[in-house]
C-alpha positions as CSV (number, residue, x, y, z in Angstrom):
1,M,24.9,-2.1,14.5
2,A,21.5,-0.4,14.5
3,D,18.9,-1.9,16.8
4,Y,16.1,-2.1,14.2
5,A,13.7,-3.9,16.6
6,E,13.9,-0.9,19.0
7,R,13.4,1.5,16.1
8,R,10.3,-0.4,15.1
9,R,8.9,-0.1,18.6
10,T,9.7,3.6,18.7
11,M,8.0,4.0,15.3
12,V,4.9,2.4,16.5
13,D,4.8,4.2,19.8
14,T,5.6,7.7,18.4
15,Q,4.2,7.7,14.9
16,V,1.5,5.1,14.6
17,R,-0.3,4.8,18.0
18,P,-0.6,8.7,18.3
19,S,-2.4,8.7,14.9
20,D,-5.4,6.8,16.4
21,V,-4.3,3.5,15.1
22,T,-5.7,0.9,17.6
23,S,-6.1,-2.2,15.5
24,F,-4.0,-4.9,17.2
25,P,-3.3,-6.9,14.0
26,V,-2.0,-3.7,12.3
27,L,0.1,-2.7,15.3
28,D,1.5,-6.3,15.5
29,A,2.3,-6.4,11.8
30,M,4.2,-3.1,12.0
31,L,6.1,-4.3,15.1
32,T,7.0,-7.5,13.3
33,I,7.8,-6.7,9.7
34,P,11.3,-5.2,9.3
35,R,10.8,-2.0,7.3
36,E,14.6,-1.7,6.9
37,A,14.6,-4.9,4.7
38,F,12.4,-3.2,2.1
39,V,14.3,0.0,1.4
40,P,17.5,0.6,-0.5
41,D,20.6,-0.3,1.5
42,A,21.8,3.3,1.4
43,R,18.6,4.5,3.1
44,R,18.2,1.9,5.8
45,D,19.1,4.5,8.5
46,L,16.0,6.5,7.2
47,A,13.6,3.5,7.3
48,Y,12.0,4.5,10.6
49,A,12.1,8.3,10.3
50,G,8.6,9.8,10.3
51,A,8.8,10.6,6.6
52,P,8.5,8.9,3.2
53,V,11.6,7.0,2.0
54,D,12.8,7.4,-1.6
55,L,13.0,4.1,-3.4
56,T,13.8,5.5,-6.8
57,A,13.9,9.0,-8.3
58,T,10.2,9.0,-8.7
59,R,8.9,6.4,-6.2
60,Q,8.5,6.5,-2.5
61,L,7.6,4.3,0.5
62,M,4.9,6.1,2.4
63,E,5.5,7.1,6.1
64,A,4.4,4.6,8.7
65,R,1.5,6.7,9.9
66,S,-0.3,6.8,6.6
67,I,0.3,3.1,5.9
68,A,-1.1,2.1,9.3
69,K,-4.2,4.3,8.9
70,I,-4.9,2.9,5.5
71,L,-4.5,-0.7,6.8
72,Q,-6.8,0.1,9.7
73,A,-9.5,1.7,7.5
74,L,-9.5,-1.3,5.1
75,D,-10.4,-3.6,8.0
76,L,-8.7,-6.6,6.3
77,Q,-9.7,-10.1,7.4
78,P,-7.6,-13.3,7.4
79,G,-9.5,-14.8,4.5
80,D,-9.2,-11.8,2.2
81,L,-7.6,-11.8,-1.3
82,V,-6.0,-8.4,-1.8
83,L,-4.7,-6.7,-4.9
84,E,-1.9,-4.2,-4.3
85,I,-0.9,-1.7,-6.9
86,A,2.7,-0.3,-6.9
87,P,4.3,-2.3,-4.0
88,G,7.7,-0.8,-4.5
89,L,10.2,-2.9,-2.7
90,G,7.5,-4.9,-0.9
91,Y,7.1,-3.5,2.6
92,T,3.4,-2.8,2.3
93,T,3.0,-6.2,0.6
94,A,4.6,-7.9,3.6
95,L,2.2,-6.1,5.9
96,L,-0.8,-7.1,3.8
97,A,0.4,-10.7,3.7
98,S,0.5,-10.8,7.5
99,L,-3.1,-9.6,7.7
100,T,-4.7,-11.6,4.9
101,D,-4.9,-14.9,3.1
102,A,-3.1,-13.9,-0.1
103,V,-1.7,-10.8,-1.9
104,V,-1.3,-10.1,-5.6
105,A,1.0,-7.1,-6.0
106,V,1.4,-5.5,-9.4
107,E,4.6,-3.5,-10.2
108,E,5.5,-2.1,-13.6
109,D,9.1,-1.2,-12.7
110,A,11.0,-4.4,-13.5
111,T,13.8,-3.7,-11.1
112,L,11.5,-2.9,-8.2
113,A,9.4,-6.0,-8.9
114,A,12.5,-8.3,-8.9
115,E,13.9,-6.7,-5.7
116,A,10.5,-6.9,-4.0
117,E,10.2,-10.6,-4.8
118,A,13.7,-11.2,-3.4
119,A,13.0,-9.2,-0.2
120,L,9.7,-11.0,0.4
121,S,11.4,-14.4,-0.1
122,S,14.2,-13.4,2.3
123,Q,11.5,-12.8,5.0
124,E,9.9,-16.2,4.1
125,I,6.7,-14.5,3.1
126,D,5.0,-17.1,0.8
127,N,1.5,-15.9,0.4
128,A,2.3,-12.9,-1.7
129,A,3.2,-12.7,-5.4
130,V,4.7,-9.7,-7.2
131,L,3.7,-9.5,-10.9
132,H,5.6,-7.4,-13.4
133,A,2.7,-5.6,-15.3
134,P,1.3,-2.1,-15.9
135,L,0.0,-0.6,-12.7
136,T,-3.3,0.5,-14.2
137,A,-4.1,-3.0,-15.5
138,G,-4.1,-4.8,-12.2
139,S,-4.4,-8.6,-12.5
140,A,-7.8,-9.6,-13.9
141,K,-6.9,-13.3,-14.0
142,N,-6.9,-13.4,-10.2
143,A,-10.0,-11.3,-9.7
144,P,-12.3,-10.6,-8.0
145,Y,-10.6,-9.2,-5.0
146,D,-11.9,-8.5,-1.5
147,A,-9.8,-5.4,-1.3
148,I,-7.6,-3.3,-3.6
149,V,-5.1,-0.9,-2.2
150,I,-2.7,1.7,-3.6
151,F,-0.2,3.1,-1.1
152,G,0.4,6.1,-3.3
153,G,-1.1,9.0,-5.1
154,V,-3.8,8.9,-7.8
155,A,-5.8,11.6,-9.6
156,Q,-8.3,9.2,-11.0
157,M,-9.0,5.5,-10.5
158,P,-9.0,3.4,-13.7
159,Q,-12.1,1.5,-14.4
160,A,-10.1,-1.7,-15.0
161,L,-9.2,-1.8,-11.3
162,I,-12.8,-1.1,-10.2
163,D,-14.0,-4.0,-12.4
164,Q,-11.6,-6.3,-10.5
165,L,-13.1,-5.5,-7.1
166,K,-15.7,-7.9,-5.6
167,E,-19.2,-6.6,-5.0
168,G,-19.1,-5.3,-1.4
169,G,-15.3,-5.1,-1.6
170,R,-13.1,-2.2,-0.4
171,I,-10.7,0.0,-2.3
172,M,-8.3,2.7,-1.0
173,A,-5.8,5.2,-2.3
174,V,-4.6,8.7,-1.8
175,F,-6.4,11.1,-4.1
176,M,-4.3,14.1,-5.0
177,Q,-5.5,17.5,-6.1
178,G,-2.4,19.6,-6.7
179,A,-0.3,19.5,-3.5
180,L,-3.2,18.4,-1.3
181,G,-4.5,14.9,-0.9
182,E,-7.0,12.7,0.9
183,A,-6.9,9.0,1.7
184,R,-10.3,7.8,0.5
185,L,-12.0,4.5,1.2
186,G,-14.4,3.1,-1.3
187,R,-17.0,0.3,-1.3
188,K,-18.4,-1.3,-4.4
189,I,-22.2,-1.2,-4.2
190,D,-24.3,-2.3,-7.2
191,G,-21.2,-2.2,-9.4
192,A,-20.2,1.4,-8.5
193,I,-17.8,2.8,-5.9
194,S,-19.1,4.9,-3.0
195,W,-16.1,7.0,-1.6
196,R,-15.5,8.6,1.8
197,V,-12.6,10.6,3.1
198,E,-10.7,8.9,5.9
199,F,-7.8,11.3,6.5
200,N,-5.6,13.9,4.9
201,A,-2.4,12.5,3.2
202,T,-0.1,13.3,0.4
203,A,1.8,11.0,-2.0
204,P,3.3,11.4,-5.5
205,V,0.8,10.5,-8.2
206,L,1.8,7.1,-9.7
207,P,2.4,6.7,-13.5
208,G,-0.9,6.1,-15.3
209,F,-3.0,7.5,-12.5
210,E,-2.8,11.2,-13.7
211,R,-5.9,13.1,-14.4
212,V,-6.9,13.0,-18.1
213,A,-8.4,16.0,-19.8
214,G,-12.1,16.1,-19.4
215,F,-12.2,13.8,-16.4
216,V,-14.5,14.8,-13.5
217,F,-14.3,13.0,-10.2
């Protein structure tokens, strides 16, 4: 039987810490949350490899390095309410739940949403809810959020999500331009988002987040 606890330690020591991740809460979460419980059974042996893990034909779980750097950049606090877009099978949701007060995760793939709920329940994570809804719609009824995070690629950020962010709140995603991408952190100031680049990263662009004709970022 695989020693997944040892694999988690190796992941943190060889993939996460060398990437300048020093946040103790983030490191502790990644040492604690069993990544293998949130990937398809057939890919459990790949859960701790230093690469994305395919969840479906079009969806991936990001590599640990990028996830950890996004979490550190967001500087989440215990009292935060977080909106997560496209949680997949719930690994990043579990990490967010360990760092904050509550997580609302929106997943438009009905199968992924149901399996994410089951995986979170199996780990006794009770401060996160997975809603089956369009990714670009978010969840306005639970807004405003202290932070919004997309562990995936976007070409543009829908205004509907920006509207759900609290004034002074943080938002983060991987902005893709062709094959190249940047993880950008935004802050809402006077109703508008001020973005800055945190690090280079790549991720498939999620459905609904493609660039539309005439859009200029």
